[in-house]
KEKE-3310 file (N, C-alpha, C; in steps of 0.2 Angstrom, whole numbers, plus 5000, padded with zeros to 4 digits):
npx = (5034:5039:5039:5032:5030:5016:5009:4996:4981:4980:4987:4994:5020:5036:5051:5065:5068:5072:5066:5062:5068:5060:5055:5047:5037:5037:5022:5011:5007:4993:4988:4996:4990:4976:4980:4984:4973:4964:4972:4971:4957:4954:4962:4955:4941:4945:4949:4938:4929:4915:4912:4926:4930:4921:4924:4923:4929:4942:4946:4960:4969:4985:5002:5017:5034:5049:5063:5081:5092:5088:5088:5080:5075:5068:5057:5045:5029:5012:4997:4983:4974:4965:4957:4950:4943:4947:4959:4961:4969:4972:4983:4985:4996:5006:5003:4996:4989:4994:5001:4997:4996:4990:4984:4978:4971:4983:4991:5000:5000:5005:5000:5002:5004:5009:5003:4999:5008:5015:5019:5035:5042:5048:5042:5028:5030:5034:5024:5014:5018:5019:5004:5000:5005:4999:4989:4976:4974:4979:4970:4958:4958:4969:4967:4955:4959:4961:4972:4979:4990:4993:5002:5007:5018:5022:5025:5032:5042:5038:5040:5042:5030:5021:5018:5009:5014:5012:5012:5008:5005:5003:4997:5007:5017:5021:5024:5019:5022:5014:5012:5004:4996:4997:4988:4977:4975:4977:4985:5002:5014:5020:5029:5037:5047:5056:5063:5074:5072:5081:5095:5094:5094:5089:5076:5069:5054:5045:5032:5024:5012:5004:4998:4984:4966:4948:4938:4923:4919:4929:4945:4959:4975:4985:4997:5009:5024:5035:5049:5064:5074:5078:5080:5072:5060:5049:5036:5021:5009:4994:4980:4967:4955:4941:4928:4920:4914:4908:4916:4919:4922:4927:4937:4949:4953:4965:4964:4955:4962:4970:4964:4951:4955:4956:4946)
npy = (4913:4923:4929:4941:4953:4959:4974:4979:4989:4997:5007:5006:5032:5041:5040:5046:5042:5051:5066:5081:5097:5111:5128:5133:5138:5128:5120:5119:5104:5103:5111:5105:5093:5096:5102:5091:5082:5089:5089:5075:5073:5080:5073:5061:5065:5069:5057:5051:5051:5044:5034:5028:5025:5014:5004:4987:4978:4976:4976:4973:4976:4975:4979:4973:4977:4971:4974:4975:4982:4994:4992:4986:4969:4960:4959:4963:4958:4953:4955:4950:4956:4954:4960:4959:4967:4965:4958:4949:4943:4940:4936:4934:4928:4930:4929:4918:4916:4906:4905:4908:4919:4919:4927:4925:4930:4928:4919:4912:4907:4899:4894:4883:4873:4862:4861:4866:4877:4882:4898:4906:4909:4922:4929:4928:4936:4949:4953:4954:4964:4975:4976:4979:4993:4998:5011:5009:5001:5010:5021:5016:5007:5010:5024:5022:5017:5016:5028:5033:5044:5061:5070:5086:5090:5101:5109:5103:5096:5082:5070:5079:5087:5099:5097:5093:5087:5074:5064:5048:5040:5025:5016:5006:5012:5012:5020:5030:5040:5052:5061:5073:5080:5097:5104:5097:5088:5074:5058:5057:5051:5038:5034:5022:5015:5001:4988:4975:4959:4950:4955:4967:4978:4995:4998:5006:5008:5015:5021:5027:5036:5039:5047:5048:5043:5045:5033:5026:5036:5037:5042:5035:5029:5025:5021:5014:5015:5006:5009:5001:5005:5017:5012:5008:4996:4989:4991:4995:4997:5001:4995:4993:4995:4991:4993:4985:4972:4961:4950:4934:4923:4912:4914:4917:4905:4893:4880:4879:4879:4883:4895:4894:4891:4907:4912)
npz = (4980:4972:4961:4959:4970:4976:4983:4995:4992:4990:4987:4995:4990:4988:4997:5006:5018:5028:5036:5028:5031:5038:5038:5046:5061:5075:5079:5095:5104:5104:5092:5082:5082:5078:5066:5059:5060:5052:5039:5036:5036:5026:5015:5015:5011:4999:4991:4991:5002:5011:5002:4999:5013:5014:5004:4999:4991:4979:4962:4950:4936:4927:4925:4932:4940:4945:4956:4960:4971:4966:4952:4938:4938:4930:4915:4917:4924:4919:4929:4938:4951:4967:4980:4996:5008:5026:5025:5014:4999:4982:4969:4951:4940:4925:4908:4905:4918:4927:4938:4955:4969:4985:4999:5014:5029:5040:5033:5019:5002:4987:4971:4958:4943:4949:4962:4978:4988:5003:5008:5011:5027:5029:5018:5021:5032:5027:5019:5028:5036:5027:5024:5036:5038:5026:5017:5018:5029:5038:5037:5039:5050:5060:5063:5071:5083:5099:5109:5097:5090:5082:5071:5065:5053:5045:5029:5014:5002:4990:4979:4969:4972:4981:4998:5013:5028:5038:5052:5060:5074:5083:5098:5100:5098:5084:5069:5055:5041:5032:5016:5009:4994:4993:4986:4979:4989:4988:4993:4992:4996:5006:5021:5032:5046:5052:5063:5059:5066:5065:5062:5068:5062:5055:5045:5030:5022:5008:4999:4983:4976:4960:4944:4946:4943:4941:4947:4947:4956:4965:4969:4961:4962:4947:4946:4956:4967:4975:4987:4995:5008:5002:4988:4973:4973:4969:4956:4950:4936:4933:4923:4922:4935:4947:4959:4972:4968:4973:4977:4980:4995:4992:4983:4988:4992:4994:4990:4980:4968:4952:4941:4929:4912:4902:4889)
capx = (5031:5046:5038:5029:5028:5011:5006:4989:4980:4984:4986:5000:5023:5043:5054:5072:5070:5073:5061:5064:5068:5055:5057:5040:5037:5033:5015:5009:5003:4986:4988:4999:4985:4972:4980:4986:4967:4962:4974:4970:4950:4953:4963:4949:4937:4948:4949:4930:4926:4912:4913:4933:4929:4917:4926:4923:4934:4945:4949:4964:4973:4990:5009:5022:5041:5053:5070:5086:5096:5086:5088:5076:5078:5063:5054:5039:5024:5005:4995:4977:4975:4959:4958:4944:4945:4953:4965:4961:4972:4975:4987:4986:5001:5008:4998:4991:4986:4996:5005:4993:4998:4986:4985:4970:4973:4990:4993:5001:5001:5006:4997:5004:5002:5012:4999:4999:5015:5014:5024:5040:5040:5049:5038:5023:5031:5035:5018:5010:5021:5016:4998:4999:5006:4995:4986:4969:4973:4980:4964:4952:4960:4973:4963:4949:4960:4963:4979:4982:4993:4994:5006:5008:5025:5023:5024:5039:5041:5038:5040:5041:5025:5021:5015:5009:5017:5008:5014:5004:5008:4997:4998:5012:5024:5023:5023:5019:5022:5009:5014:4998:4997:4994:4984:4972:4974:4978:4991:5008:5019:5020:5036:5038:5052:5055:5069:5074:5072:5088:5101:5092:5096:5083:5075:5064:5050:5041:5027:5023:5007:5004:4993:4977:4961:4942:4934:4917:4919:4935:4952:4963:4983:4986:5005:5011:5030:5039:5056:5066:5080:5080:5081:5067:5060:5043:5033:5015:5006:4987:4977:4959:4951:4935:4927:4915:4912:4906:4921:4918:4928:4932:4942:4955:4955:4971:4961:4951:4966:4971:4958:4949:4958:4952:4946)
capy = (4919:4928:4931:4948:4956:4965:4977:4980:4996:4996:5014:5005:5039:5039:5044:5044:5039:5057:5071:5088:5102:5116:5135:5135:5138:5121:5121:5117:5098:5103:5114:5100:5086:5098:5103:5085:5079:5092:5087:5069:5074:5082:5068:5056:5067:5069:5050:5049:5052:5038:5029:5026:5022:5008:5000:4981:4973:4979:4970:4977:4973:4979:4975:4974:4976:4971:4979:4973:4987:5000:4991:4981:4962:4957:4963:4964:4953:4955:4952:4952:4957:4954:4961:4959:4971:4968:4953:4944:4946:4936:4939:4929:4931:4928:4929:4911:4916:4899:4906:4910:4920:4920:4930:4925:4932:4928:4913:4913:4901:4899:4888:4882:4866:4857:4861:4872:4878:4887:4905:4906:4913:4929:4931:4930:4942:4955:4955:4956:4971:4980:4977:4983:4999:5000:5016:5006:5000:5016:5025:5012:5003:5014:5029:5021:5013:5021:5029:5036:5051:5064:5076:5089:5092:5106:5108:5100:5093:5075:5068:5086:5091:5103:5092:5094:5080:5071:5057:5044:5035:5022:5015:5002:5017:5011:5027:5032:5048:5053:5067:5074:5085:5103:5108:5092:5084:5067:5056:5057:5046:5036:5031:5020:5011:4995:4985:4968:4956:4946:4959:4973:4984:4999:4998:5011:5007:5020:5021:5032:5035:5044:5045:5046:5043:5044:5027:5025:5040:5037:5044:5030:5030:5019:5020:5014:5013:5005:5009:4999:5008:5022:5009:5006:4988:4986:4997:4993:5001:4998:4997:4994:4995:4990:4992:4981:4967:4956:4944:4927:4922:4906:4915:4917:4898:4890:4872:4880:4877:4888:4898:4890:4895:4910:4911)
capz = (4978:4970:4955:4960:4978:4975:4989:4996:4989:4987:4984:4994:4991:4987:5003:5006:5024:5031:5035:5026:5037:5037:5042:5049:5068:5077:5083:5101:5103:5102:5086:5078:5082:5075:5059:5057:5057:5045:5033:5035:5033:5018:5010:5013:5006:4991:4989:4990:5006:5013:4998:5001:5018:5013:4999:5001:4987:4973:4957:4946:4931:4926:4924:4939:4939:4952:4956:4965:4972:4963:4945:4935:4936:4925:4910:4919:4924:4918:4935:4941:4958:4969:4987:4999:5015:5027:5025:5008:4993:4977:4963:4946:4937:4919:4903:4907:4925:4930:4945:4958:4976:4990:5007:5018:5036:5042:5029:5012:4998:4980:4968:4952:4940:4954:4967:4985:4992:5008:5008:5017:5033:5028:5013:5024:5036:5023:5017:5034:5038:5021:5025:5043:5036:5021:5018:5018:5036:5042:5037:5040:5057:5064:5066:5075:5088:5106:5110:5092:5091:5076:5072:5059:5053:5040:5022:5012:4994:4989:4972:4966:4973:4988:5001:5020:5031:5044:5055:5064:5079:5087:5105:5101:5096:5077:5065:5047:5038:5026:5012:5006:4990:4997:4981:4977:4995:4987:4996:4987:4997:5014:5024:5039:5047:5057:5064:5057:5071:5066:5062:5071:5057:5054:5038:5028:5017:5006:4993:4980:4972:4955:4939:4948:4939:4944:4945:4951:4961:4969:4966:4962:4958:4942:4946:4962:4967:4982:4990:5002:5010:4997:4982:4971:4974:4966:4952:4945:4931:4931:4916:4925:4942:4949:4965:4975:4963:4977:4977:4984:5000:4988:4978:4993:4995:4989:4988:4975:4963:4947:4938:4923:4906:4900:4881)
cpx = (5035:5043:5035:5027:5023:5009:4999:4987:4982:4985:4993:5009:5031:5045:5061:5074:5071:5067:5065:5063:5063:5058:5051:5041:5034:5027:5015:5006:4997:4984:4990:4993:4979:4972:4981:4979:4964:4965:4972:4961:4950:4957:4958:4945:4939:4947:4942:4926:4923:4913:4920:4932:4926:4919:4926:4928:4937:4948:4953:4967:4979:4998:5014:5029:5044:5060:5074:5090:5095:5087:5084:5079:5073:5061:5047:5033:5017:5002:4987:4976:4967:4961:4951:4946:4942:4959:4964:4963:4973:4977:4987:4991:5003:5001:4993:4988:4988:4999:4999:4996:4992:4988:4979:4972:4980:4994:4994:5002:5002:5004:4999:5001:5003:5008:5000:5005:5014:5020:5029:5038:5043:5045:5031:5024:5031:5028:5013:5012:5018:5009:4996:5000:5003:4991:4978:4969:4974:4973:4958:4952:4963:4970:4958:4952:4963:4970:4983:4984:4994:4998:5008:5015:5027:5023:5032:5037:5042:5036:5037:5034:5025:5016:5014:5011:5014:5011:5009:5006:5003:5001:5004:5018:5026:5021:5024:5018:5019:5012:5008:4999:4993:4989:4977:4971:4974:4984:4996:5012:5018:5026:5034:5045:5051:5062:5069:5076:5079:5094:5100:5094:5089:5081:5069:5061:5045:5037:5025:5017:5006:4999:4986:4972:4954:4939:4929:4917:4924:4942:4957:4970:4983:4993:5007:5018:5033:5047:5057:5073:5082:5081:5074:5065:5054:5039:5026:5011:5000:4984:4970:4959:4944:4933:4921:4911:4908:4909:4919:4923:4931:4937:4948:4956:4960:4968:4957:4956:4968:4964:4957:4952:4954:4952:4948)
cpy = (4925:4931:4939:4949:4961:4967:4978:4988:5001:5002:5015:5014:5038:5043:5042:5042:5045:5062:5078:5093:5108:5123:5137:5136:5131:5123:5118:5110:5099:5106:5109:5095:5090:5098:5096:5082:5083:5090:5080:5068:5076:5078:5062:5058:5067:5061:5047:5049:5044:5032:5025:5022:5015:5004:4992:4977:4977:4974:4975:4972:4977:4975:4978:4973:4975:4973:4975:4978:4993:4998:4985:4974:4958:4962:4964:4958:4955:4951:4955:4951:4957:4956:4963:4962:4966:4965:4948:4946:4939:4939:4933:4931:4927:4929:4923:4911:4910:4900:4911:4913:4922:4921:4929:4925:4933:4922:4915:4907:4904:4893:4889:4875:4862:4857:4867:4871:4883:4892:4903:4910:4920:4932:4933:4937:4949:4958:4957:4963:4976:4981:4980:4990:5001:5007:5015:5005:5006:5020:5022:5008:5008:5019:5029:5018:5018:5023:5032:5043:5054:5069:5079:5092:5097:5105:5107:5100:5086:5074:5074:5089:5094:5098:5094:5086:5079:5065:5055:5040:5032:5019:5010:5004:5014:5017:5027:5038:5047:5060:5068:5080:5091:5106:5103:5088:5076:5065:5055:5052:5044:5033:5026:5015:5006:4992:4977:4965:4951:4951:4965:4979:4988:4999:5003:5009:5013:5018:5027:5031:5041:5042:5043:5048:5043:5038:5025:5029:5040:5038:5038:5031:5023:5018:5020:5011:5012:5006:5005:5001:5013:5019:5007:4998:4986:4992:4993:4998:4998:5000:4996:4993:4994:4989:4988:4977:4962:4950:4940:4926:4916:4907:4916:4910:4895:4883:4873:4879:4884:4890:4895:4895:4901:4911:4918)
cpz = (4976:4965:4955:4968:4977:4983:4990:4993:4994:4984:4987:4994:4990:4993:5002:5014:5029:5030:5033:5031:5034:5040:5046:5057:5070:5081:5089:5098:5101:5094:5082:5077:5077:5067:5055:5054:5052:5039:5031:5033:5026:5013:5010:5010:4999:4988:4987:4996:5009:5009:4998:5007:5017:5007:5003:4998:4981:4967:4951:4941:4929:4924:4930:4937:4945:4950:4961:4965:4968:4955:4943:4935:4933:4920:4911:4919:4925:4926:4935:4948:4961:4976:4990:5007:5021:5026:5019:5002:4989:4971:4958:4941:4930:4914:4903:4914:4927:4936:4949:4967:4980:4997:5009:5025:5035:5038:5021:5009:4990:4976:4960:4949:4945:4960:4972:4987:4996:5008:5012:5021:5032:5022:5016:5029:5033:5021:5022:5035:5032:5023:5031:5042:5030:5022:5020:5026:5040:5043:5040:5048:5061:5067:5070:5081:5094:5106:5103:5093:5083:5077:5065:5058:5048:5033:5020:5004:4994:4982:4968:4966:4981:4992:5009:5023:5037:5046:5060:5068:5083:5094:5105:5098:5089:5074:5059:5047:5032:5022:5007:5002:4993:4992:4981:4984:4994:4990:4991:4989:5005:5015:5030:5040:5052:5057:5062:5064:5071:5065:5066:5068:5057:5047:5037:5022:5015:5001:4990:4976:4966:4950:4942:4943:4942:4943:4951:4958:4966:4965:4967:4958:4953:4941:4953:4962:4974:4982:4995:5002:5005:4990:4980:4971:4970:4962:4949:4942:4930:4924:4917:4932:4942:4956:4966:4970:4967:4976:4983:4989:4996:4984:4981:4996:4991:4987:4983:4968:4958:4944:4932:4918:4903:4892:4879)
residu = (MET:LYS:HIS:LEU:ALA:LEU:ALA:ILE:LEU:THR:ILE:SER:PHE:ILE:ALA:THR:GLY:THR:PHE:ALA:GLN:THR:SER:GLN:ALA:VAL:PRO:SER:ASP:HIS:GLU:SER:GLU:VAL:LYS:ALA:LYS:ALA:VAL:LEU:ASP:GLN:MET:ILE:ALA:ALA:LEU:GLY:GLY:ASP:ALA:TYR:LEU:ASN:ILE:GLN:ASP:ILE:SER:GLN:GLU:GLY:ARG:GLY:TYR:THR:PHE:HIS:MET:GLY:ARG:PRO:ASN:SER:LEU:GLY:THR:VAL:PHE:TRP:ARG:PHE:TYR:LYS:PHE:PRO:ASP:LYS:GLU:ARG:ALA:GLU:LEU:THR:LYS:GLN:ARG:ASP:VAL:VAL:GLU:ILE:TYR:ASN:GLY:ASN:LYS:GLY:SER:GLU:VAL:THR:TYR:LYS:GLY:VAL:ARG:GLU:ALA:GLU:THR:LYS:GLU:VAL:ALA:ASP:TYR:ILE:ARG:ARG:ARG:HIS:TYR:SER:LEU:ASP:TRP:ILE:ILE:ARG:LYS:TRP:LEU:LYS:GLU:PRO:GLY:ILE:ALA:LEU:PHE:TYR:GLU:GLY:GLN:THR:VAL:ALA:ASP:GLN:LYS:ALA:VAL:ASP:GLN:VAL:THR:ILE:MET:ASN:ALA:HIS:ASN:GLU:ALA:VAL:THR:LEU:TYR:VAL:ASN:SER:LEU:ASN:HIS:LEU:PRO:VAL:LYS:LYS:THR:PHE:THR:TRP:ARG:ASP:PRO:THR:ASP:LYS:GLN:ARG:ASN:VAL:GLU:ASP:GLU:VAL:TRP:ASP:ASN:TYR:ARG:LEU:VAL:GLN:GLY:LEU:MET:THR:PRO:PHE:SER:VAL:THR:ARG:TYR:TYR:ASN:GLY:ASP:MET:SER:ASN:GLN:ARG:PHE:LEU:THR:SER:VAL:THR:PHE:ASN:LYS:GLY:LEU:ALA:ASP:SER:LEU:PHE:ASP:PRO:ALA:ALA:GLY:LEU:PRO:ALA:PRO:ARG:LYS)
# end
């Protein structure tokens, strides 16, 4: 599944891995939590409010690029991506749509004319980690969990935009920082860190969202860029997005094989 490492809304901020210093006074814990919640509420409202919180599935078309050490290593791959909340995703790659990557729960598969191949352990682990820290899961799952803590960390600049910085920490001491546009309240970037179980090194993953457009009442980023330890690793440019088409579960069954040829 090395053709295109797609992220879930899959809306899916740039970061350097460090927090910018601010000159503002540090608020009390209660004030910090109240301010952080207000920023998140504004962000959810800007994304579409209840309509965003009740997205059932997403269908996308676009072109994706992969990078190695910040440099492009491909000419780009066209893709059709289908996502069904909370844990089903399918990506059809190439113009012929003859390479299909499917994640269903915690299992990953690749379907080609050769048949079905199970994804490698590392590929599955990388995908599950990105899904766990995706904006979709943070807003629709993390914020409902007991023991969640919110921290407002002031205003700074992200992706050349004035933003409010909020960190969300769950009961498992996992944290993600969101940078929310101070003017239109749309999310600009997301960053989180994790420690590799093999080499014990700390890694930083960031995601940047840009080029928002209104689609079916939902503000949707048509440009998504991921960074890994400060280097650009993946970039996607969408050409179309549709919400709530009623995608069937069978679409995410590897045994169904390749899609029928499109005319």
